[in-house]
mmCIF file of the N, C-alpha and C atoms, coordinates in Angstrom:
data_MODEL
# 
_entry.id   MODEL 
# 
loop_
_atom_site.group_PDB 
_atom_site.id 
_atom_site.type_symbol 
_atom_site.label_atom_id 
_atom_site.label_alt_id 
_atom_site.label_comp_id 
_atom_site.label_asym_id 
_atom_site.label_entity_id 
_atom_site.label_seq_id 
_atom_site.pdbx_PDB_ins_code 
_atom_site.Cartn_x 
_atom_site.Cartn_y 
_atom_site.Cartn_z 
_atom_site.occupancy 
_atom_site.B_iso_or_equiv 
_atom_site.pdbx_formal_charge 
_atom_site.auth_seq_id 
_atom_site.auth_comp_id 
_atom_site.auth_asym_id 
_atom_site.auth_atom_id 
_atom_site.pdbx_PDB_model_num 
ATOM 1   N N  . MET A 1 1  ? 0.851   -1.178 0.000   1.00 0.00 ? 1  MET A N  1 
ATOM 2   C CA . MET A 1 1  ? 0.000   0.000  0.000   1.00 0.00 ? 1  MET A CA 1 
ATOM 3   C C  . MET A 1 1  ? 0.892   1.235  0.000   1.00 0.00 ? 1  MET A C  1 
ATOM 4   N N  . LYS A 1 2  ? 0.547   2.151  -0.870  1.00 0.00 ? 2  LYS A N  1 
ATOM 5   C CA . LYS A 1 2  ? 1.322   3.379  -0.937  1.00 0.00 ? 2  LYS A CA 1 
ATOM 6   C C  . LYS A 1 2  ? 0.978   4.280  0.239   1.00 0.00 ? 2  LYS A C  1 
ATOM 7   N N  . THR A 1 3  ? 1.942   5.087  0.604   1.00 0.00 ? 3  THR A N  1 
ATOM 8   C CA . THR A 1 3  ? 1.773   5.969  1.756   1.00 0.00 ? 3  THR A CA 1 
ATOM 9   C C  . THR A 1 3  ? 0.647   6.968  1.530   1.00 0.00 ? 3  THR A C  1 
ATOM 10  N N  . ARG A 1 4  ? 0.528   7.472  0.317   1.00 0.00 ? 4  ARG A N  1 
ATOM 11  C CA . ARG A 1 4  ? -0.520  8.477  0.064   1.00 0.00 ? 4  ARG A CA 1 
ATOM 12  C C  . ARG A 1 4  ? -1.906  7.873  0.198   1.00 0.00 ? 4  ARG A C  1 
ATOM 13  N N  . TYR A 1 5  ? -2.085  6.622  -0.206  1.00 0.00 ? 5  TYR A N  1 
ATOM 14  C CA . TYR A 1 5  ? -3.396  5.983  -0.054  1.00 0.00 ? 5  TYR A CA 1 
ATOM 15  C C  . TYR A 1 5  ? -3.709  5.726  1.416   1.00 0.00 ? 5  TYR A C  1 
ATOM 16  N N  . PHE A 1 6  ? -2.695  5.372  2.167   1.00 0.00 ? 6  PHE A N  1 
ATOM 17  C CA . PHE A 1 6  ? -2.904  5.184  3.596   1.00 0.00 ? 6  PHE A CA 1 
ATOM 18  C C  . PHE A 1 6  ? -3.321  6.492  4.254   1.00 0.00 ? 6  PHE A C  1 
ATOM 19  N N  . LEU A 1 7  ? -2.617  7.580  3.927   1.00 0.00 ? 7  LEU A N  1 
ATOM 20  C CA . LEU A 1 7  ? -2.947  8.876  4.520   1.00 0.00 ? 7  LEU A CA 1 
ATOM 21  C C  . LEU A 1 7  ? -4.311  9.381  4.056   1.00 0.00 ? 7  LEU A C  1 
ATOM 22  N N  . TRP A 1 8  ? -4.626  9.176  2.770   1.00 0.00 ? 8  TRP A N  1 
ATOM 23  C CA . TRP A 1 8  ? -5.934  9.583  2.266   1.00 0.00 ? 8  TRP A CA 1 
ATOM 24  C C  . TRP A 1 8  ? -7.042  8.815  2.962   1.00 0.00 ? 8  TRP A C  1 
ATOM 25  N N  . SER A 1 9  ? -6.868  7.511  3.114   1.00 0.00 ? 9  SER A N  1 
ATOM 26  C CA . SER A 1 9  ? -7.919  6.720  3.759   1.00 0.00 ? 9  SER A CA 1 
ATOM 27  C C  . SER A 1 9  ? -8.052  7.082  5.229   1.00 0.00 ? 9  SER A C  1 
ATOM 28  N N  . LEU A 1 10 ? -6.939  7.343  5.892   1.00 0.00 ? 10 LEU A N  1 
ATOM 29  C CA . LEU A 1 10 ? -6.981  7.742  7.288   1.00 0.00 ? 10 LEU A CA 1 
ATOM 30  C C  . LEU A 1 10 ? -7.681  9.090  7.462   1.00 0.00 ? 10 LEU A C  1 
ATOM 31  N N  . CYS A 1 11 ? -7.316  10.057 6.637   1.00 0.00 ? 11 CYS A N  1 
ATOM 32  C CA . CYS A 1 11 ? -7.938  11.385 6.730   1.00 0.00 ? 11 CYS A CA 1 
ATOM 33  C C  . CYS A 1 11 ? -9.415  11.343 6.360   1.00 0.00 ? 11 CYS A C  1 
ATOM 34  N N  . SER A 1 12 ? -9.755  10.607 5.304   1.00 0.00 ? 12 SER A N  1 
ATOM 35  C CA . SER A 1 12 ? -11.166 10.565 4.905   1.00 0.00 ? 12 SER A CA 1 
ATOM 36  C C  . SER A 1 12 ? -12.007 9.829  5.944   1.00 0.00 ? 12 SER A C  1 
ATOM 37  N N  . ALA A 1 13 ? -11.473 8.767  6.541   1.00 0.00 ? 13 ALA A N  1 
ATOM 38  C CA . ALA A 1 13 ? -12.220 8.063  7.589   1.00 0.00 ? 13 ALA A CA 1 
ATOM 39  C C  . ALA A 1 13 ? -12.412 8.964  8.803   1.00 0.00 ? 13 ALA A C  1 
ATOM 40  N N  . TRP A 1 14 ? -11.400 9.747  9.151   1.00 0.00 ? 14 TRP A N  1 
ATOM 41  C CA . TRP A 1 14 ? -11.522 10.673 10.279  1.00 0.00 ? 14 TRP A CA 1 
ATOM 42  C C  . TRP A 1 14 ? -12.575 11.734 9.979   1.00 0.00 ? 14 TRP A C  1 
ATOM 43  N N  . MET A 1 15 ? -12.529 12.304 8.779   1.00 0.00 ? 15 MET A N  1 
ATOM 44  C CA . MET A 1 15 ? -13.493 13.347 8.419   1.00 0.00 ? 15 MET A CA 1 
ATOM 45  C C  . MET A 1 15 ? -14.916 12.805 8.401   1.00 0.00 ? 15 MET A C  1 
ATOM 46  N N  . ILE A 1 16 ? -15.101 11.634 7.822   1.00 0.00 ? 16 ILE A N  1 
ATOM 47  C CA . ILE A 1 16 ? -16.436 11.037 7.762   1.00 0.00 ? 16 ILE A CA 1 
ATOM 48  C C  . ILE A 1 16 ? -16.927 10.714 9.167   1.00 0.00 ? 16 ILE A C  1 
ATOM 49  N N  . GLY A 1 17 ? -16.075 10.133 9.983   1.00 0.00 ? 17 GLY A N  1 
ATOM 50  C CA . GLY A 1 17 ? -16.471 9.729  11.329  1.00 0.00 ? 17 GLY A CA 1 
ATOM 51  C C  . GLY A 1 17 ? -16.822 10.897 12.229  1.00 0.00 ? 17 GLY A C  1 
ATOM 52  N N  . ILE A 1 18 ? -15.969 11.894 12.273  1.00 0.00 ? 18 ILE A N  1 
ATOM 53  C CA . ILE A 1 18 ? -16.225 13.047 13.140  1.00 0.00 ? 18 ILE A CA 1 
ATOM 54  C C  . ILE A 1 18 ? -17.423 13.846 12.638  1.00 0.00 ? 18 ILE A C  1 
ATOM 55  N N  . GLY A 1 19 ? -17.479 14.089 11.332  1.00 0.00 ? 19 GLY A N  1 
ATOM 56  C CA . GLY A 1 19 ? -18.602 14.847 10.787  1.00 0.00 ? 19 GLY A CA 1 
ATOM 57  C C  . GLY A 1 19 ? -19.929 14.147 11.006  1.00 0.00 ? 19 GLY A C  1 
ATOM 58  N N  . LEU A 1 20 ? -19.971 12.840 10.735  1.00 0.00 ? 20 LEU A N  1 
ATOM 59  C CA . LEU A 1 20 ? -21.211 12.096 10.916  1.00 0.00 ? 20 LEU A CA 1 
ATOM 60  C C  . LEU A 1 20 ? -21.602 12.014 12.383  1.00 0.00 ? 20 LEU A C  1 
ATOM 61  N N  . ARG A 1 21 ? -20.622 11.910 13.265  1.00 0.00 ? 21 ARG A N  1 
ATOM 62  C CA . ARG A 1 21 ? -20.923 11.856 14.702  1.00 0.00 ? 21 ARG A CA 1 
ATOM 63  C C  . ARG A 1 21 ? -21.641 13.113 15.174  1.00 0.00 ? 21 ARG A C  1 
ATOM 64  N N  . PHE A 1 22 ? -21.117 14.267 14.782  1.00 0.00 ? 22 PHE A N  1 
ATOM 65  C CA . PHE A 1 22 ? -21.723 15.508 15.241  1.00 0.00 ? 22 PHE A CA 1 
ATOM 66  C C  . PHE A 1 22 ? -23.054 15.796 14.550  1.00 0.00 ? 22 PHE A C  1 
ATOM 67  N N  . VAL A 1 23 ? -23.188 15.400 13.295  1.00 0.00 ? 23 VAL A N  1 
ATOM 68  C CA . VAL A 1 23 ? -24.466 15.591 12.609  1.00 0.00 ? 23 VAL A CA 1 
ATOM 69  C C  . VAL A 1 23 ? -25.536 14.728 13.255  1.00 0.00 ? 23 VAL A C  1 
ATOM 70  N N  . LEU A 1 24 ? -25.243 13.461 13.487  1.00 0.00 ? 24 LEU A N  1 
ATOM 71  C CA . LEU A 1 24 ? -26.217 12.572 14.107  1.00 0.00 ? 24 LEU A CA 1 
ATOM 72  C C  . LEU A 1 24 ? -26.505 12.967 15.549  1.00 0.00 ? 24 LEU A C  1 
ATOM 73  N N  . GLU A 1 25 ? -25.481 13.444 16.252  1.00 0.00 ? 25 GLU A N  1 
ATOM 74  C CA . GLU A 1 25 ? -25.686 13.881 17.633  1.00 0.00 ? 25 GLU A CA 1 
ATOM 75  C C  . GLU A 1 25 ? -26.628 15.071 17.701  1.00 0.00 ? 25 GLU A C  1 
ATOM 76  N N  . SER A 1 26 ? -26.531 15.967 16.738  1.00 0.00 ? 26 SER A N  1 
ATOM 77  C CA . SER A 1 26 ? -27.416 17.128 16.765  1.00 0.00 ? 26 SER A CA 1 
ATOM 78  C C  . SER A 1 26 ? -28.850 16.752 16.411  1.00 0.00 ? 26 SER A C  1 
ATOM 79  N N  . PHE A 1 27 ? -29.039 15.727 15.578  1.00 0.00 ? 27 PHE A N  1 
ATOM 80  C CA . PHE A 1 27 ? -30.393 15.327 15.201  1.00 0.00 ? 27 PHE A CA 1 
ATOM 81  C C  . PHE A 1 27 ? -31.064 14.463 16.254  1.00 0.00 ? 27 PHE A C  1 
ATOM 82  N N  . PHE A 1 28 ? -30.320 13.576 16.887  1.00 0.00 ? 28 PHE A N  1 
ATOM 83  C CA . PHE A 1 28 ? -30.931 12.605 17.783  1.00 0.00 ? 28 PHE A CA 1 
ATOM 84  C C  . PHE A 1 28 ? -30.739 12.914 19.263  1.00 0.00 ? 28 PHE A C  1 
ATOM 85  N N  . SER A 1 29 ? -30.270 14.103 19.573  1.00 0.00 ? 29 SER A N  1 
ATOM 86  C CA . SER A 1 29 ? -30.112 14.497 20.957  1.00 0.00 ? 29 SER A CA 1 
ATOM 87  C C  . SER A 1 29 ? -31.440 15.008 21.505  1.00 0.00 ? 29 SER A C  1 
ATOM 88  N N  . ASN A 1 30 ? -31.679 14.770 22.773  1.00 0.00 ? 30 ASN A N  1 
ATOM 89  C CA . ASN A 1 30 ? -32.917 15.237 23.401  1.00 0.00 ? 30 ASN A CA 1 
ATOM 90  C C  . ASN A 1 30 ? -32.826 16.684 23.860  1.00 0.00 ? 30 ASN A C  1 
ATOM 91  N N  . LYS A 1 31 ? -31.654 17.268 23.737  1.00 0.00 ? 31 LYS A N  1 
ATOM 92  C CA . LYS A 1 31 ? -31.471 18.654 24.159  1.00 0.00 ? 31 LYS A CA 1 
ATOM 93  C C  . LYS A 1 31 ? -32.034 19.594 23.109  1.00 0.00 ? 31 LYS A C  1 
ATOM 94  N N  . THR A 1 32 ? -32.445 20.768 23.533  1.00 0.00 ? 32 THR A N  1 
ATOM 95  C CA . THR A 1 32 ? -32.871 21.793 22.588  1.00 0.00 ? 32 THR A CA 1 
ATOM 96  C C  . THR A 1 32 ? -31.692 22.719 22.348  1.00 0.00 ? 32 THR A C  1 
ATOM 97  N N  . TYR A 1 33 ? -31.401 22.934 21.097  1.00 0.00 ? 33 TYR A N  1 
ATOM 98  C CA . TYR A 1 33 ? -30.268 23.764 20.724  1.00 0.00 ? 33 TYR A CA 1 
ATOM 99  C C  . TYR A 1 33 ? -30.754 25.063 20.117  1.00 0.00 ? 33 TYR A C  1 
ATOM 100 N N  . PRO A 1 34 ? -29.976 26.115 20.271  1.00 0.00 ? 34 PRO A N  1 
ATOM 101 C CA . PRO A 1 34 ? -30.328 27.359 19.580  1.00 0.00 ? 34 PRO A CA 1 
ATOM 102 C C  . PRO A 1 34 ? -30.126 27.204 18.070  1.00 0.00 ? 34 PRO A C  1 
ATOM 103 N N  . VAL A 1 35 ? -30.600 28.191 17.320  1.00 0.00 ? 35 VAL A N  1 
ATOM 104 C CA . VAL A 1 35 ? -30.522 28.138 15.855  1.00 0.00 ? 35 VAL A CA 1 
ATOM 105 C C  . VAL A 1 35 ? -29.074 28.115 15.393  1.00 0.00 ? 35 VAL A C  1 
ATOM 106 N N  . PHE A 1 36 ? -28.178 28.771 16.100  1.00 0.00 ? 36 PHE A N  1 
ATOM 107 C CA . PHE A 1 36 ? -26.773 28.826 15.698  1.00 0.00 ? 36 PHE A CA 1 
ATOM 108 C C  . PHE A 1 36 ? -26.158 27.433 15.615  1.00 0.00 ? 36 PHE A C  1 
ATOM 109 N N  . VAL A 1 37 ? -26.539 26.558 16.504  1.00 0.00 ? 37 VAL A N  1 
ATOM 110 C CA . VAL A 1 37 ? -25.985 25.210 16.494  1.00 0.00 ? 37 VAL A CA 1 
ATOM 111 C C  . VAL A 1 37 ? -26.442 24.456 15.253  1.00 0.00 ? 37 VAL A C  1 
ATOM 112 N N  . CYS A 1 38 ? -27.663 24.709 14.787  1.00 0.00 ? 38 CYS A N  1 
ATOM 113 C CA . CYS A 1 38 ? -28.133 24.075 13.556  1.00 0.00 ? 38 CYS A CA 1 
ATOM 114 C C  . CYS A 1 38 ? -27.308 24.536 12.359  1.00 0.00 ? 38 CYS A C  1 
ATOM 115 N N  . PHE A 1 39 ? -27.024 25.845 12.286  1.00 0.00 ? 39 PHE A N  1 
ATOM 116 C CA . PHE A 1 39 ? -26.171 26.341 11.209  1.00 0.00 ? 39 PHE A CA 1 
ATOM 117 C C  . PHE A 1 39 ? -24.770 25.760 11.317  1.00 0.00 ? 39 PHE A C  1 
ATOM 118 N N  . ASP A 1 40 ? -24.258 25.674 12.528  1.00 0.00 ? 40 ASP A N  1 
ATOM 119 C CA . ASP A 1 40 ? -22.939 25.095 12.755  1.00 0.00 ? 40 ASP A CA 1 
ATOM 120 C C  . ASP A 1 40 ? -22.911 23.639 12.310  1.00 0.00 ? 40 ASP A C  1 
ATOM 121 N N  . THR A 1 41 ? -23.960 22.913 12.608  1.00 0.00 ? 41 THR A N  1 
ATOM 122 C CA . THR A 1 41 ? -24.033 21.511 12.217  1.00 0.00 ? 41 THR A CA 1 
ATOM 123 C C  . THR A 1 41 ? -24.025 21.367 10.707  1.00 0.00 ? 41 THR A C  1 
ATOM 124 N N  . PHE A 1 42 ? -24.851 22.137 10.032  1.00 0.00 ? 42 PHE A N  1 
ATOM 125 C CA . PHE A 1 42 ? -24.955 21.980 8.587   1.00 0.00 ? 42 PHE A CA 1 
ATOM 126 C C  . PHE A 1 42 ? -23.718 22.469 7.851   1.00 0.00 ? 42 PHE A C  1 
ATOM 127 N N  . PHE A 1 43 ? -23.170 23.604 8.240   1.00 0.00 ? 43 PHE A N  1 
ATOM 128 C CA . PHE A 1 43 ? -22.077 24.170 7.467   1.00 0.00 ? 43 PHE A CA 1 
ATOM 129 C C  . PHE A 1 43 ? -20.706 23.636 7.871   1.00 0.00 ? 43 PHE A C  1 
ATOM 130 N N  . ASP A 1 44 ? -20.508 23.324 9.123   1.00 0.00 ? 44 ASP A N  1 
ATOM 131 C CA . ASP A 1 44 ? -19.203 22.828 9.551   1.00 0.00 ? 44 ASP A CA 1 
ATOM 132 C C  . ASP A 1 44 ? -19.123 21.306 9.499   1.00 0.00 ? 44 ASP A C  1 
ATOM 133 N N  . TRP A 1 45 ? -20.004 20.644 10.222  1.00 0.00 ? 45 TRP A N  1 
ATOM 134 C CA . TRP A 1 45 ? -19.872 19.192 10.356  1.00 0.00 ? 45 TRP A CA 1 
ATOM 135 C C  . TRP A 1 45 ? -20.351 18.442 9.131   1.00 0.00 ? 45 TRP A C  1 
ATOM 136 N N  . LEU A 1 46 ? -21.419 18.917 8.495   1.00 0.00 ? 46 LEU A N  1 
ATOM 137 C CA . LEU A 1 46 ? -21.862 18.287 7.263   1.00 0.00 ? 46 LEU A CA 1 
ATOM 138 C C  . LEU A 1 46 ? -20.847 18.543 6.151   1.00 0.00 ? 46 LEU A C  1 
ATOM 139 N N  . GLY A 1 47 ? -20.237 19.723 6.166   1.00 0.00 ? 47 GLY A N  1 
ATOM 140 C CA . GLY A 1 47 ? -19.171 20.015 5.208   1.00 0.00 ? 47 GLY A CA 1 
ATOM 141 C C  . GLY A 1 47 ? -17.965 19.118 5.397   1.00 0.00 ? 47 GLY A C  1 
ATOM 142 N N  . LEU A 1 48 ? -17.607 18.863 6.640   1.00 0.00 ? 48 LEU A N  1 
ATOM 143 C CA . LEU A 1 48 ? -16.486 17.965 6.923   1.00 0.00 ? 48 LEU A CA 1 
ATOM 144 C C  . LEU A 1 48 ? -16.805 16.543 6.473   1.00 0.00 ? 48 LEU A C  1 
ATOM 145 N N  . PHE A 1 49 ? -18.036 16.094 6.713   1.00 0.00 ? 49 PHE A N  1 
ATOM 146 C CA . PHE A 1 49 ? -18.455 14.769 6.276   1.00 0.00 ? 49 PHE A CA 1 
ATOM 147 C C  . PHE A 1 49 ? -18.394 14.652 4.756   1.00 0.00 ? 49 PHE A C  1 
ATOM 148 N N  . LEU A 1 50 ? -18.906 15.644 4.050   1.00 0.00 ? 50 LEU A N  1 
ATOM 149 C CA . LEU A 1 50 ? -18.905 15.607 2.585   1.00 0.00 ? 50 LEU A CA 1 
ATOM 150 C C  . LEU A 1 50 ? -17.491 15.694 2.014   1.00 0.00 ? 50 LEU A C  1 
ATOM 151 N N  . LEU A 1 51 ? -16.627 16.476 2.642   1.00 0.00 ? 51 LEU A N  1 
ATOM 152 C CA . LEU A 1 51 ? -15.242 16.549 2.201   1.00 0.00 ? 51 LEU A CA 1 
ATOM 153 C C  . LEU A 1 51 ? -14.544 15.204 2.374   1.00 0.00 ? 51 LEU A C  1 
ATOM 154 N N  . GLY A 1 52 ? -14.791 14.533 3.483   1.00 0.00 ? 52 GLY A N  1 
ATOM 155 C CA . GLY A 1 52 ? -14.229 13.211 3.688   1.00 0.00 ? 52 GLY A CA 1 
ATOM 156 C C  . GLY A 1 52 ? -14.750 12.202 2.690   1.00 0.00 ? 52 GLY A C  1 
ATOM 157 N N  . LEU A 1 53 ? -16.029 12.286 2.364   1.00 0.00 ? 53 LEU A N  1 
ATOM 158 C CA . LEU A 1 53 ? -16.618 11.395 1.375   1.00 0.00 ? 53 LEU A CA 1 
ATOM 159 C C  . LEU A 1 53 ? -16.026 11.646 -0.012  1.00 0.00 ? 53 LEU A C  1 
ATOM 160 N N  . LEU A 1 54 ? -15.858 12.902 -0.364  1.00 0.00 ? 54 LEU A N  1 
ATOM 161 C CA . LEU A 1 54 ? -15.236 13.228 -1.656  1.00 0.00 ? 54 LEU A CA 1 
ATOM 162 C C  . LEU A 1 54 ? -13.786 12.778 -1.715  1.00 0.00 ? 54 LEU A C  1 
ATOM 163 N N  . LEU A 1 55 ? -13.063 12.918 -0.630  1.00 0.00 ? 55 LEU A N  1 
ATOM 164 C CA . LEU A 1 55 ? -11.679 12.465 -0.585  1.00 0.00 ? 55 LEU A CA 1 
ATOM 165 C C  . LEU A 1 55 ? -11.599 10.953 -0.740  1.00 0.00 ? 55 LEU A C  1 
ATOM 166 N N  . PHE A 1 56 ? -12.523 10.228 -0.123  1.00 0.00 ? 56 PHE A N  1 
ATOM 167 C CA . PHE A 1 56 ? -12.549 8.772  -0.248  1.00 0.00 ? 56 PHE A CA 1 
ATOM 168 C C  . PHE A 1 56 ? -12.869 8.346  -1.680  1.00 0.00 ? 56 PHE A C  1 
ATOM 169 N N  . ILE A 1 57 ? -13.837 9.015  -2.308  1.00 0.00 ? 57 ILE A N  1 
ATOM 170 C CA . ILE A 1 57 ? -14.187 8.699  -3.694  1.00 0.00 ? 57 ILE A CA 1 
ATOM 171 C C  . ILE A 1 57 ? -13.029 9.025  -4.623  1.00 0.00 ? 57 ILE A C  1 
ATOM 172 N N  . PHE A 1 58 ? -12.350 10.153 -4.393  1.00 0.00 ? 58 PHE A N  1 
ATOM 173 C CA . PHE A 1 58 ? -11.185 10.503 -5.201  1.00 0.00 ? 58 PHE A CA 1 
ATOM 174 C C  . PHE A 1 58 ? -10.069 9.480  -5.034  1.00 0.00 ? 58 PHE A C  1 
ATOM 175 N N  . MET A 1 59 ? -9.881  8.976  -3.821  1.00 0.00 ? 59 MET A N  1 
ATOM 176 C CA . MET A 1 59 ? -8.854  7.968  -3.581  1.00 0.00 ? 59 MET A CA 1 
ATOM 177 C C  . MET A 1 59 ? -9.177  6.695  -4.367  1.00 0.00 ? 59 MET A C  1 
ATOM 178 N N  . LEU A 1 60 ? -10.434 6.255  -4.334  1.00 0.00 ? 60 LEU A N  1 
ATOM 179 C CA . LEU A 1 60 ? -10.823 5.059  -5.087  1.00 0.00 ? 60 LEU A CA 1 
ATOM 180 C C  . LEU A 1 60 ? -10.653 5.266  -6.584  1.00 0.00 ? 60 LEU A C  1 
ATOM 181 N N  . TRP A 1 61 ? -10.983 6.456  -7.070  1.00 0.00 ? 61 TRP A N  1 
ATOM 182 C CA . TRP A 1 61 ? -10.808 6.769  -8.490  1.00 0.00 ? 61 TRP A CA 1 
ATOM 183 C C  . TRP A 1 61 ? -9.328  6.748  -8.866  1.00 0.00 ? 61 TRP A C  1 
ATOM 184 N N  . ASP A 1 62 ? -8.474  7.271  -8.004  1.00 0.00 ? 62 ASP A N  1 
ATOM 185 C CA . ASP A 1 62 ? -7.040  7.291  -8.273  1.00 0.00 ? 62 ASP A CA 1 
ATOM 186 C C  . ASP A 1 62 ? -6.451  5.874  -8.259  1.00 0.00 ? 62 ASP A C  1 
ATOM 187 N N  . ILE A 1 63 ? -6.914  5.037  -7.357  1.00 0.00 ? 63 ILE A N  1 
ATOM 188 C CA . ILE A 1 63 ? -6.457  3.650  -7.316  1.00 0.00 ? 63 ILE A CA 1 
ATOM 189 C C  . ILE A 1 63 ? -6.879  2.924  -8.592  1.00 0.00 ? 63 ILE A C  1 
ATOM 190 N N  . LYS A 1 64 ? -8.115  3.146  -9.029  1.00 0.00 ? 64 LYS A N  1 
ATOM 191 C CA . LYS A 1 64 ? -8.609  2.516  -10.263 1.00 0.00 ? 64 LYS A CA 1 
ATOM 192 C C  . LYS A 1 64 ? -7.807  2.980  -11.466 1.00 0.00 ? 64 LYS A C  1 
ATOM 193 N N  . LYS A 1 65 ? -7.507  4.284  -11.540 1.00 0.00 ? 65 LYS A N  1 
ATOM 194 C CA . LYS A 1 65 ? -6.738  4.841  -12.650 1.00 0.00 ? 65 LYS A CA 1 
ATOM 195 C C  . LYS A 1 65 ? -5.323  4.257  -12.673 1.00 0.00 ? 65 LYS A C  1 
ATOM 196 N N  . GLU A 1 66 ? -4.707  4.135  -11.505 1.00 0.00 ? 66 GLU A N  1 
ATOM 197 C CA . GLU A 1 66 ? -3.356  3.574  -11.435 1.00 0.00 ? 66 GLU A CA 1 
ATOM 198 C C  . GLU A 1 66 ? -3.350  2.081  -11.795 1.00 0.00 ? 66 GLU A C  1 
ATOM 199 N N  . TYR A 1 67 ? -4.387  1.359  -11.380 1.00 0.00 ? 67 TYR A N  1 
ATOM 200 C CA . TYR A 1 67 ? -4.491  -0.062 -11.712 1.00 0.00 ? 67 TYR A CA 1 
ATOM 201 C C  . TYR A 1 67 ? -4.665  -0.260 -13.216 1.00 0.00 ? 67 TYR A C  1 
ATOM 202 N N  . GLU A 1 68 ? -5.497  0.572  -13.835 1.00 0.00 ? 68 GLU A N  1 
ATOM 203 C CA . GLU A 1 68 ? -5.693  0.470  -15.287 1.00 0.00 ? 68 GLU A CA 1 
ATOM 204 C C  . GLU A 1 68 ? -4.412  0.797  -16.031 1.00 0.00 ? 68 GLU A C  1 
ATOM 205 N N  . LYS A 1 69 ? -3.635  1.743  -15.529 1.00 0.00 ? 69 LYS A N  1 
ATOM 206 C CA . LYS A 1 69 ? -2.363  2.083  -16.164 1.00 0.00 ? 69 LYS A CA 1 
ATOM 207 C C  . LYS A 1 69 ? -1.374  0.933  -16.031 1.00 0.00 ? 69 LYS A C  1 
ATOM 208 N N  . LYS A 1 70 ? -1.404  0.264  -14.874 1.00 0.00 ? 70 LYS A N  1 
ATOM 209 C CA . LYS A 1 70 ? -0.494  -0.852 -14.642 1.00 0.00 ? 70 LYS A CA 1 
ATOM 210 C C  . LYS A 1 70 ? -0.873  -2.061 -15.501 1.00 0.00 ? 70 LYS A C  1 
ATOM 211 N N  . VAL A 1 71 ? -2.160  -2.342 -15.617 1.00 0.00 ? 71 VAL A N  1 
ATOM 212 C CA . VAL A 1 71 ? -2.625  -3.500 -16.374 1.00 0.00 ? 71 VAL A CA 1 
ATOM 213 C C  . VAL A 1 71 ? -2.552  -3.210 -17.881 1.00 0.00 ? 71 VAL A C  1 
ATOM 214 N N  . GLY A 1 72 ? -2.756  -1.993 -18.253 1.00 0.00 ? 72 GLY A N  1 
ATOM 215 C CA . GLY A 1 72 ? -2.636  -1.616 -19.661 1.00 0.00 ? 72 GLY A CA 1 
ATOM 216 C C  . GLY A 1 72 ? -3.952  -1.480 -20.386 1.00 0.00 ? 72 GLY A C  1 
ATOM 217 N N  . LYS A 1 73 ? -5.015  -1.159 -19.690 1.00 0.00 ? 73 LYS A N  1 
ATOM 218 C CA . LYS A 1 73 ? -6.320  -0.970 -20.342 1.00 0.00 ? 73 LYS A CA 1 
ATOM 219 C C  . LYS A 1 73 ? -6.409  0.390  -20.947 1.00 0.00 ? 73 LYS A C  1 
# 
């Protein structure tokens, strides 16, 4: 495994995990939050989750591209 794929997978898993944790915590918590926390959830934590998801998809695309180059398709 190349170092860049390891780092990409580690960073994307961290981003997805932390972002999803805070998004789900804000939706399923019994506490009442002010409106600011809802904006914070959507723009910060949902953004972090989506960035991690995009990084993971880009990593898979890069692995596929490198494999096709190696195989010769």
